[in-house]
N, C-alpha and C positions, 0 to 999 in steps of 0.2 A: 538586585538589578536596576531597578529603577532610578532607584538611590544613584548606582552607580553611572549610568546614562545622564542626569540629571547633572553631576558632579563634573561629567568630561563636557558639557555643554557650556557650565559655568566657566571652567576652566579657561576654555575658548574662546570664551566672550572677553575674560579677563585678559588674557594674551592680546587680542584684536583691539584692546581700548589702549592698552599699553602700546602698541605701537603704531597704532593710527596716526596719521598724519605727521609720521619721523620719516626723514630724510635716509637713513641705515639701517633702522628695524630690527631687525634680529642681531645685528653687529652688535646693537649695544652689551646683550648679554656676554658679547667676548669684551667689549672694549674696557666695561666699566671697573671689574677686577682685574683685567690686563693692568690698565693704567694706575691702579692703585698697588697694584705689587710692586711696580717701574719706578713710582715713589719711592716706596721703603726700600728697596734694592738700591736705589741712587744715595738716599742719605745713609744707609748703614755700612755701604760697602764703598762708594766714591766719597763720600764728605767724610764720614765718620772713619772708613777703614776699617769697623769691625769684623777685621774677616773670622774669627772665634765664633760668631754666634750661629746659632742655626745650623745647616747642613749644607754642602755644596751638589749641585750648581744651586747660588743663595736664591736667585730669582724664580726657578720652580719650586724649591721649599716655598719659598713663601704663598707664592701660587693655590700651592694643595694646601696650606694654611686660609688664603682669604676667600675662595671659594665658598667653599660651605659656610664660613663667616659671615659673607656676603648673603647667603639665601636664607641665614639666621636674622639678619640685620632687618633684612627688605620684608623677611616674615612676621615678625614681631610688630612691623610698622604696621603691614597692611590687615595683618587676622587682629589685632587689637580692636581696630576700630572697624572690624568687617559688619558687625551690628547697627553702628552706626551710618557708616556710609550707605548703607543695601538695606534702610529701616523700614522703606516702605513696601519692596520684595520679602523682607522675612514676616513681616505682618500679614502679607496678602497670598503669600504662594505657599501651601500646604506641602512643605520641605522640611525634613528636620532640620530646627536653624542650627546644631552645630556643622551644617553642612557648607553654610556660608562663611564658616571659620576655616574651616579642613579646605575649601577652593581656594582660599588666600594663600594658603601655606603648599598647596601644588601647583598652583602656578607659578610660583616660585620656584620649586624645584622644576618644575619645566624649565626654567631660565637657564639654574644650575646645569642639569643636563645639557643644553645648549651651547654651556660656555665651555663645556670640555674639551673639545677640540683645540683650544689652545692650550691646556694642559699637555696632550696629544701631542701638539707642535712642540715645543719646549723638550718635552722628552725626547724625540728626533732631533730636533737641532742640538741641543747639548750632548747626543748619543747616550742617555743615562739608562744603563739597563734596568730593568724589574725582575723581580723574584715574584715565585707562586704566593706571596705574602700581598700582593695586589688583590687577589680574592677577598681580602679584609675590605676592600673598597665599596663593594655594594651592599655588604654587612653594614658599615660604617653611615652607606647612604638611608638605608632603612629605619636604622636605631637615631638617626637626627630627625628624618619623617614624623616618627613617633612622638618622639622628643618636643617637636617643632607642635605638633597636635594637641599634646599634654599643653606645655604653657599656653598656644592661642586659646585653649576650650577654658584655660585659667583667667588671661589678661581680656577678654572679648566683654565678659559679663561685670568684671572689675571697671572697665573703662566706659560700660554706659554707667555704673552709679556714681563713677569718681571721673569727670571729664581731664581732670588734670593726669590721669595716669599715664598719659601719652609723654607729658614731658619726663615722667619718673623713667619710663620706658627710654626712652632717649639719653637722659643720662646713666641709666645701668647699660646700655647696650655701649657706650663711649666708653666705660670703665670697663666693661668685660672682654672688650679687645685686647686689652695690655695685660689683662690679668687670664688671658687662653694665651696656649703658647702658639702662636702666629708668627711675628716676627723671630722669636727664639723656641726652642725646644724644649720638653719637659727636663731633659740632661742639663740643661744650661742654670736652671734652678738650682739652688743651692740643696743639700741632700736632706737638709732638717725640713725643709718647705717642698720637697718635693711630693710627699702623702697629702699635704695640703691641697696643693694643684688639684687635685682630682677632687675636691669639692667643689668643683666648675663643673660642671654637664658637659660642655665641651671639649676638654682635658682630653677623654679617652678616646673621643668621635674623632678628634683631628688627628690624634696619632693614628688611627686605625685608618684614616685617609694617606698618611707618609709611610705606612706600613711597606708596601710593594715597594716604596722607591729607597728607602733607608730600612732595611730587613730591621726586626724589632727581635727576633729568635723569640726563647720562652717568654721575655720581658714584654710581649705583647698580653702577656693573660690578665696581669693588671688594668692595662686601660678596658681592653677588653669587659673584664667585668665592672668596671666603675661605668663605662657608656649605657652596656645593657640594663643595669641597677636605674641608673638617672632616666633612661629612655623609656623603660617598663614604667618605673615611680611616678614620675611625672603624668605619662599618658593616663594612668589608671586614676588617678588623682585627677586628672582634668576633665574625663568624663564624668568622674562622678561630682565634681564640683558642681558643671554644667548642668547636670541634670538637677541636682539640687536645687538651683538659683534660677532656673530658666523661667520661670513663671514671674519672678518677680522682676526680674530684667527686661520681659515682653511688656509690663505696665510704662515701662521708662522708655524705653525704644521709641 
């Protein structure tokens, strides 16, 4: 309970720092993914006229994939550097060091939640009906949170030991965006490549987020299995690795 209280305070502090001195404050959580979605919608529907990509309405389809991706990209950036940017507090405050990584991911999770009104608004504007499969949305949220914590606990110590990790992460995130079904759906991938697409940890999770808007039926089982295996596997690996290497990393922080 004490650690949960500490996590809450650290997350609140992160959000305060992020929005301090800005004119729009919380609205940036809405504008960033919205403008990103608008740019891809403009390119693929207005300029290229690629009507056969993804699902309709395409702007809603894009946003349902971009929102979780923005959460992932910003979380990997912040959590991988958490032990470095907070090094004085990491060394001086008697808290589990993993908490500094987890608070970065949790703060970004809050921004993801803050941005959901845009998704709701577009659903209403386009008159898009939703099904009971929308219940997969919170499941996807939980699985993505576990996945990001696991990856964060792997990357944070490695970034301390090898400072060029931040450049590697940036390149991997950039490549990962196009390898994840965000601007397209898994069904747009050639049949022989669809199995390989699930080697990407985010493929199943993004599919779960979209299931309530574009029902998957029994086909949801494969994305669900993929998402669960990746999330739980990397979460367990991250906890084990962080605990194993923590003492070594503290000497370098």
